[in-house]
N, C-alpha and C positions, 0 to 999 in steps of 0.2 A: 428783299428776301431772295431773289434768284442770285443776286451779288454773295449774301450769305453761305447759299448753298455752294455756289460755285467755289468759294473759298475753302467750305470745308471737305470738298473733294481734292482739292489740290493738297490741301494739308494732309488727307489720307495717302496722296500720292508721293509726297516728301518724307511723310512720317514712316512710310512703308520702306524708303531705301536706307532712311536714317536706320530703323530698327535691324533692317538684314546686316547693315554693316557694323553697328554697334555690338550685336551678337557675336560676330567674329572675334573682335576685338575683348569682349567678355568671358568670352570661353577660353581662350589663352591667359587670361588674368587669373581666372579661376583656377587652372591648372598650375600655373608654374608662378604667377603672381609677378607678371612679367606687364610694364604698361609699355605694348609693341607700339611704339613711335612709328614703327615703318610700315604699320597696317596701311596706311594712308597711300603708300607707295604701291602697294597689292592692288589697290583699287586702282589707283591710276595705269598700273600695267594690266589689268582685265581688260580697261576700256581700250588701249591700244591694241592689243591682241585678236580682240572682238572686230574692231575697226579693220584692220590689217588681212584678219581674213576673208574678210566679207570685199575688201576692195581690191585686193593684190591675189587671193586664192580663188576669189568668186564663189564662196561657200554662202548659202544661206543663214540667216541672221542666227536660227537657233542652233543649228550646227557649228558656226563660230562660236556662241556663248558657250556651248559644252566643251569646246575646245579650249577656251579661254580658263572654263572653270579647271580643267584637268591640268593645264600647264600653269597656272596661278597657285593652286594647292600645290603643285609638287614644288614649286619654288618657294612656299611657304616652309615646306617640309626640310628642303635644303638649308634655309635660313636658320631652322631650327636646330639641325646636325652639325652645320659647319660654323653658326655662330653662339648661338644660344647655349647647346648642350655645353661646348667648353668653359661657358662661363657660368655654368649652374653653382660652383661651390664659391665664387669671389663676391665681392661687394654688391649689393643693389643698384649702384651708380652706374659699374661698368656695364651691366646691362643697357641701362637706359642710352647710354653714350653708343654703344654697338647699334643699338635701334634707328638712333638718329643718323649716324654712318651709313647702314643700309639704307635708309629713305634717300638720303643725299645722293648716294651713288645711283640707285636706279633711275632716281632723276636724270642724273646726267647722263646715264647711258642709252634712256629713251630719247633725250635730247640730243644727243649725239647720230643716234641711229635715224630717227625720224623727224629732227627739227624740233623748235620749239614754237611753230605755228598753231592756232587755232584750228581743230578740224571738226566738222560735222560727220555723223554718223547716221548713213542710211536706215531706213524700218520698213518692212514691208506693212506694218500696222501704223499707218499714219492716217487712216480715214478717220473723217471727223463724224461725229454721230452725236444727236440731240437727246436729251431725256430730263424730264423733271425741270425742264426750264434753263438747263446749262448746256453747255456745250463742251465737250471733250473728245479728245484723240482715244483709238483703239490702244496707243501704247501707253496711255496711262492707265487704262482701265487692266492691259496687262501687267503693269508696274505692280498694283495692288493686289491682283490675282496670283501672281508668282509668288511675291512675299508671304502671304497666307498661305499657299500649300506649302512652299519650303521652310517655314516656321512651324506648320503642325507636321511635316515631316520628321524636321529635326525634333521635335516635341517625343513623337513616337519613337523614335529611334533612343533619344536618350532614358526614356522612361522604359520602354520594351525588349529592350535587346540588351544582354551581358557586356557588350561592348559600351554602349550607353552608359551603363550603371557602372562601368569602370572609370569613365571622366566625371562621372556626378561623384562617385568615391573618393576621386582624388581632389577634386575642389572643395569637398567638404571634409576632408581629413588626409593629408598626404601619407603620413606616418601611417596611420590605421591601414590604408590603401596599399603603401608596401609591405605593412606586416601580413596582410591577408594573400599576397602573393600576386598583384596586379602588375604588368609588366608596364614599369614608368616609362621606358622607351617608347615602346608603340603607343601607348595613351598619347604620348606628349606629340608624337609624330602625326598620330590621327589628328588631334584636335587643330593643330598647325594647318593641317590640310583641310579641315571642314573651315577653318578660318578665312583662310588665300581664296576657297570656293566661293564662299557667302561675299568676300569683297568682289571678285570676280563679277558675280550675278548680280550685287547691287551697281557697279559700274555701268556694265554692260546694258540693263536695262533703263538706266536713268539715262546714259549718254546721249539718246536719238532727242531728248527733249532738252538737252544741256550742250556741254561741246567736250571735246577731248583734247587736252594739253597737258606739257607734263608736271605742271604744278596743282592739278585738278583733286590731288587728294591733300592739299593742305587744311583748306576750311573743314571738309569734311570729317578730318581727324581730329580737330580741335571739338568741332560738334560732338563727335561719339565720344569724348571724353568727358563732356557735359551731360552727354547722357548716362553713362554709365555709371556717374559718380553721383545724378540727382536719382537713379535708378538703385541705387547700392552695387557698390563695388562688388564684381564676381556674380551678380544676381541677373540670370535670364529674363524672369519674367521682367525685371527692372530696367533691363534693356529695352525690350520692346513696347514696355508701356512709355519709358521716357522717350523712344523715338517719336511715337505717335504725339505726346505730349508736345515735344520740341515742333513737329511737322506744322500741326494744329496751331500753336502759338505764332510761329513765324507767317503763315499764310493769312491768318485773321490779323497779324499786327502789320503786315504789308499792305493789306487791303484797307484797313481802319485807322491806321495811325500813319506810317511812312514806309514806303517801301526801302528808303535811303537808311533805314535803323533795323532793318529786317534782319541783319547776322548779329547785331547786338543783344537782340530778343534772348539767345541761348545762352549768354552770360547773365542777362537781369535775372533771368530764370533761374538760374544755377544759385544765384545769390538770395535769391527770394525762399527755394525750399531746402536749401541747407540752414538758412538761420531759423527755419521750424524744423527742420529733421537733418540734424548735423551728419549724419550717417546715410542719407539717401532715404527713398520711399521704401524699399525692400531691402536694407541691410541685413546682412547674415553674418555671424561670427566666422573668422577666418582660423583655420588651424593650420 
């Protein structure tokens, strides 16, 4: 029983990271219908900036995360202005190719600057605590708490502010949003900033229990696409619930089946759910 509870907590930790990461990908897809393959590279850059702010600038972990959020958010906005905006009227394939190009460029740049070796990130939240028969670190508790707070704040922003309403309006009906006077450029830029910020937070809070390296975004971006397909393309609730479904599935599968097949669970789960619901769990019509 203790093992089951331990794996449930681990699944909650992993699912929190997946949900945060997938939320940013979902927001961009909902607004611009762009499957941003470069989102994994933003995740990677966020981890490196936090690490370097701590080790080179001597900043506290929390302050380093804040700087990473700002830098990666602005990098995402630059990506939208320089790459995706000029391609807005081109065939969809060009967006995908451009996103892959950005991903490869950022990975090569990071590897050129900091090398290809794996790095560990120190954390002031490394204390081990025990409760309910399980042993966890305060870093894992921080991951869950931070994810829940950020997702709640994002929900309130989208539902309670005019700017958030503009983002939702564009995701539901782009033409109608344009006709009602919504500034499409500002909305797209803000959406990319939020997307980059979420990627930076996800990598920064998960890096202390994993590692930082140039290819750290590869598997995460694949799983994020699985999550948003399972949840329904462009669905924010689907991204959150899909992230936790995958987190619990991987954690329980690794404990009771085999850790060797943990990363296959995402794709098995994808096939099972799409067999029953081809449009995902929370699919909505895209205008």
